[in-house]
N, C-alpha and C positions, 0 to 999 in steps of 0.2 A: 504493499499498500504506499502511496506516494506520502501520507501524511507524517509531518515532523512533530516531534515531542517539544513544545515549548513551555517553559515556566511563567504562568500568566502572574501578573501583579496588578493589584488593583490601581488603577489611575489615578493621579494626584487631582487635586481640585483645580488645578490649571487647565487641565485636559476636558472639564466637563463643559459640555455645548450648551447654548441656552435655546436649543429645540426640545421640545416636549412630544413627544410623541407617546404547505402547505406544503407506506409512507409516500404523501402528495401535499404540495402546497395547497392552500384553501383559497377561495377567491379573494380578491383585493378589495382592499376598503377606499371609497372614493373620500378623497380629502384634500383640500388644496392648503399645501404648507406655506407659512409666511416665508418671506423674501428674505431670508439670513444667508450666512455664509455656507456654502456647501458642505456636507458632511463627510468625512473621511475616517479611515480607518485608525485605530490609536496603536502606538508602539505596544507591543506585548500581546496584541490580541490575533488570532488566526485571521488570514485574509486568503482571497483566491490565489491559487499559484499560476501565475501568468503563463507558464510553460503548459497550461491545460487549455488556454483560450482556444476555442474553436469556432468559427462561424458554420450555423448550421444553414444548408441550402435547402430551399423549398420552390416548389412551383405551386400557381393557383389550382384550385380544383373548382369547377362550377358547380357541381350538385354532389349532395350527399345521399347516403342510403345504404342497404345491406350489400345489395349487389355491386354498387360501384366501389363501395370499399374492399369486396373480396377481388375485384379487377386489378384495383391498386395494389394490394399486397402481391397477387400473382405477378406484378409488373416489376416486383421490388422496391416498392414505394408504401410509406405508412401512411393512412388517412388521417390527417390534423386539423387543427382549428386554432385561431387566435383569437384571442377576446380582448376587449378593451379593458384595461384595469379597472376602471371606474365603476363599471357595471357588473364586471365578474362574469359569470356564464350566462346572464340573462339578456344578453343582446349589446348594444352599441357597436363600436366599430370591429364587427365581426368578420374574420377572413378564414374562408376555406383553403386549405393548402395540402399538398402532400410532400413529406421529405424522404430522405433515401433509408430505407430499412438499414443497411449496411453501415451508415453513420451513425444513427441512433442507437443500434445494437452495440456498436463499437464504445460508444460515449458511456452507455449504462454499466457493461461489462468493466470499463476501464475504471470509472468513477465510484460505482457501488450504486445501487437504487436511490437510498437515500440522498446520497451526495449529488446525484444526478439532479434532483428534485429541489435541491435548494441552492443551486449554482445559475447564475445569469449568462446567457449565451446571446453572441448576435445572429438575427435571423436574417437571411437576405432570400428573399422571393424573388425567382426571376422567371419570363416567360417560358424559360426551358432550361434544364439543367446544364445545357452545354452553351446556352447563350449568354451575353454579355449584357443585354437588356435587363435592367432591375426595377420591376416593379415596387419594391418595397424595401427598406433597409430599419430594423428595429431591434432594441432590445427586448428580450422576452425572459421570463421565468418558466420553466416546463412547471406546470401545475398537477397533471396527472398522466401516467403511463399505465397501458394494460399490455401485459407481457405472455406469452403462451409459455405456460409452464415445462412444457416437455423439451422445447427447442429454444428456449431464451429469445423467440422473436418477437419484437415489439408488435403490438396489434393496431394501437391508436396511442395518440399522443395531444396532450392539450397545453396551450401554451397561453401565458397572460402577458400583455404588454407592460414593461416595466421602466418608466421614465424617471427621471429623477426625483419628481415630487410624488411620486406613488408610496403609499404605505401599503406592504404585503403582508398577509398572515402566511409565516413558512414554518414548517416542521424541521427544526435546525438538528442534524444528527450528532450524537453525544460521541466523544472519543475519550476511552478510560485511559489515564495514565498513571503513574507513582505505584503501581501492583508490586514492581520489584522490592519496594523499599517500606510498605506497608507491614505496621506492626502487627495488625491482624494476621495477614495473609503470612508472615513470615512464622505464625504462630499454628499454621496449617488448616486457617481458615479459607472459607470460600467467598466469592464475590457473587450476590444475589443481584443481576441485572434487572431493575424493575422497568426502566424506561429507555430506548433506544434514540428517542426524538423528542424533542420539547419545543412547543409552540410558542413563536414570538410574533409581535407586529414590528416588523422592519423597515425603516426607509430603505427603499432600493439601491441607494448607492452604497450601504454598509450591511448586506446580508451575509453574515458569516459562515464560511463554508463548513465549520462545525464548531463546536463549544467543549472544550476540555475538561474533564471529571479528575481533578486529582485527587489520587486515593492514598498519598503518600502518609498521611498523618492518621489514617483510620484503621482504630482498633477492632477487636471482636465485639459485636453488638452496634457498633457505631453506622449511621448512615447519612448520607448526603440528600439534602431535601432540593427542589428546584429553586427556593430563594437562596441556596449557598451558591448556585452557579454564578460566576463572575462573566458578564458580558458587557458589550459597549454601553454605555449610559443611556444612548438614546433607543435602544431596544425596550419593548415592553412586553414582560410575562403575561401570556393568555390563559396561563394555568395555575391552579392553586401553588403557592409558594411552598406551601407545607406537605405538598405530595413528594413522595419518595422517589428519588432518582435510582439509588442503589443502597445496599447494605452488606458489611461483611458479617457473615452468618459462621458460627463455630460448630464443631462437630458435636453431635448428639451425645448425651452422657451415655448411652447404650454403645456408642461406637468407639468413646474412649476409655471405658473401664474394661481391662481385661477378663477375658471369659473365665469361668470356673472350671477346673478340672473336675472331670468326673469322678 
């Protein structure tokens, strides 16, 4: 996996910004943000790795329907749709498109399902895949993807436009670090992973690719809750801060006591 282990530190007050603010991303929220300085990733927080930047190529699709979708899949294309962020999937500037099956499959397999759905991409709609004529260029967030379990082949993908003024509800993947020095795990306890993703309301320009969960000080019986996670101050948690993310579980008494000889 391409993820690196960073030790996160809580940002100082000088980094705090004056702006207050979906596995799959959920519909975006319509909101006009105030005209303040652009948000940026803060030092010490995970940010998308630029070496994995990729432009998703697409072509327009005139109509939808089961038969049309099957023809697209047989032709090596994934039937897709792009929604306007302010209206979610209920309308707005909706565009029917098809994307290349091999490109989407490669991205999902390389990044991982959850990481694909929390990463922004440039989407370039052309009149034809081999054409230089560009119909639309837009930044998008994958919202949903359906994959055929037996072949890992994508069946359809939904995207949402992600301009800088968008607030998006995103399920951010969790990456667990520090297990090698965790006091509890050194004692032979095990990690009970309760959550793999956590939902945040994110300004589009600073959607984190993942959130690190530091286990390095966790002993047996201790847990980390959602409110313990350290994230950019502009992100808003959309789940209970008291909900558990993980817990260090010790062995049962029956497992630790020696068996009596007969």
